[in-house]
N, C-alpha and C positions, 0 to 999 in steps of 0.2 A: 472558445480561445482559439485563435488561429495560429499556425506555425509562426507566422511573421511577428506576432506579438510576443512569442518567446524569444526567438532569435533566428536570423536567416540561416544559421548552420544546422538547424534541425531538419535535415532534408530526408526524403524518403530513402535515398541511397545510404546515407549515414545510419538511419534507423534500422534499415534492413541488414546492414553489416553488423550492427550491435546485437540485433536479434539473432543472427546466425552464430554469434559468439556465446549466446546464452545457454544455460544448462536446464535440463529437465528438473522437476522438482526433486525427484529421487537423487539425481546427480548432485544437485545443489546441496541437499542435506548432507551428502558424503564429504563435502569441503570441510566440515567441522564436526567430526565424530563426537566431541565432547559436548556439543550444543544440540546435536541431533535428537537425543531423547526428549527434550523439553518440547521441540517442535512436534515430534510425534505424539506425545502425550496430549497436546491441544488437538492435533489431527483426529486422534481417536475419539474425542469428545464431541466432534461435530457431525451433524447430519443435515442435509439440505431438506427442507420441507418439500412435500409433494408439489406444492405450487411452484416452488422455486425451481425444482427439477424440471417440471413441465415448461416453464418459461425459458430456462436456459437450453433445454432440448429443442425449442422451437426456433432458435437462431439458425438462419440459413446461409448468412454470409460469413466467410472466413474472418476472423478477428485475430490479428497478431497482438500479442501483449508482451511488454518487457516489465519486470518487476525488478527495480533497483533495491537491494535489500542488504542487510548485515545479519549474519548468523548470531551475532552478539546481541541484537536488538530486541528487547522485550515486545514492543508492538509489533516487530516483523514476526516473531515467533507465535503471535496470536493471530494476526491477519493473514500471514503467509499460507497456513493450512487452509483457511477459508477460501483464498484464491485457488489453491490446489484442488479443493472439492468443486469449486465452480467450473474449473477447466475440465476436470474429469468427467463432469456431467455432459459435455459435448466436445469430445476430443477431436471430432471431424471438422468442427468450426472454430474453436478456440485454441490457439497455438500460443501457450504461455512458456516464456523463457525467463530465467533467473540470472541476474548479474550481481555481482558483489559490487556495492557502490564505491568502496574505496579502491578497487581495481579498475573501474571505469569512471573515473573522475571527469574525463572528457564530456561523457554524457550527463553525469550528475550535475556538473557546472551548468549545463544548459537548462536544467529543469529545477532550479532552486526554488524553494517556497520561502518568501520573506528572507531572501538572501542567505538561507541556509540549506545545508545539504541534508534534507529530511529523508528518512526512511521509515517505513517503505514508501517508494514512489512507483506508481503504477502507470505505464505509458501505453495508452490504447492506440492501436494503429489499424488502418484499413487493410484491406487484402493486398494492396500494392504498397504497403508500408507508410503511406501517407499518415502523418500526425492526425489524430482525431481528438484525443482529450488526455488529461492525466489527473490523477488522484494521488494525494501525497499526505503523509503523516497519519494523524488519528481521524477516525470517523467521529461525527457528532455525538453518536451513542457513547463512544469511548471517553470523549471529553466530558460528557455528562456524568458518567460513571466516576471518573477521576474527581470531578468537582463534588459529587455527592460524598464521597469517601473523605475528601479533605474539608469540605464545608459542612457536611451534614445534609439532611434531606432537603433543605432549602436555604437560600440566602436570607439574611435578615430583612424584615419588612421596613419600608421607610418609616422613620420615626422610632424603630426599636432602640433601645439602649445600647450605646457602643461605649465601652470602657475608655476612660480618659487617656490611658497610655496607649491604646490602639489608635485613637484619634490623633494624638501627638505623633506617633510613629508614622502614620499614614501621611500627615502633613509634612 
């Protein structure tokens, strides 16, 4: 995905400015002391594998990252600590900064997903702050876990009996 496919306003100078306004993970957690314990509880449960640590440690080019987040967001409180662990595994090359989405709507509006202000939204930038890529909302693994909880271990097979009221409601 190129910068121009998002918007011409997503320039390196704009992204560098936004990155400079970002907070460290520890400082970001301090913005909401009542939510901080939930984030820290997830953080304490996580450990990178040896292979993950080796891979992240092998990065040699500086990567600037902005995470648009909300301390109130459940997905952010689970994925945010993961990002923090990744960044901590190579602090010389991963420069992760945190911005509250609602305080930085000028940026959030430029990186909407399906016309929505999703969080977390992680913006990956090159060492010169040129846009590289973004990731937003939930991971595929998270969507699968949510579906399994709500739908059971698998969706009905074709031809499986569907109750008449469900068919009517769907129609």
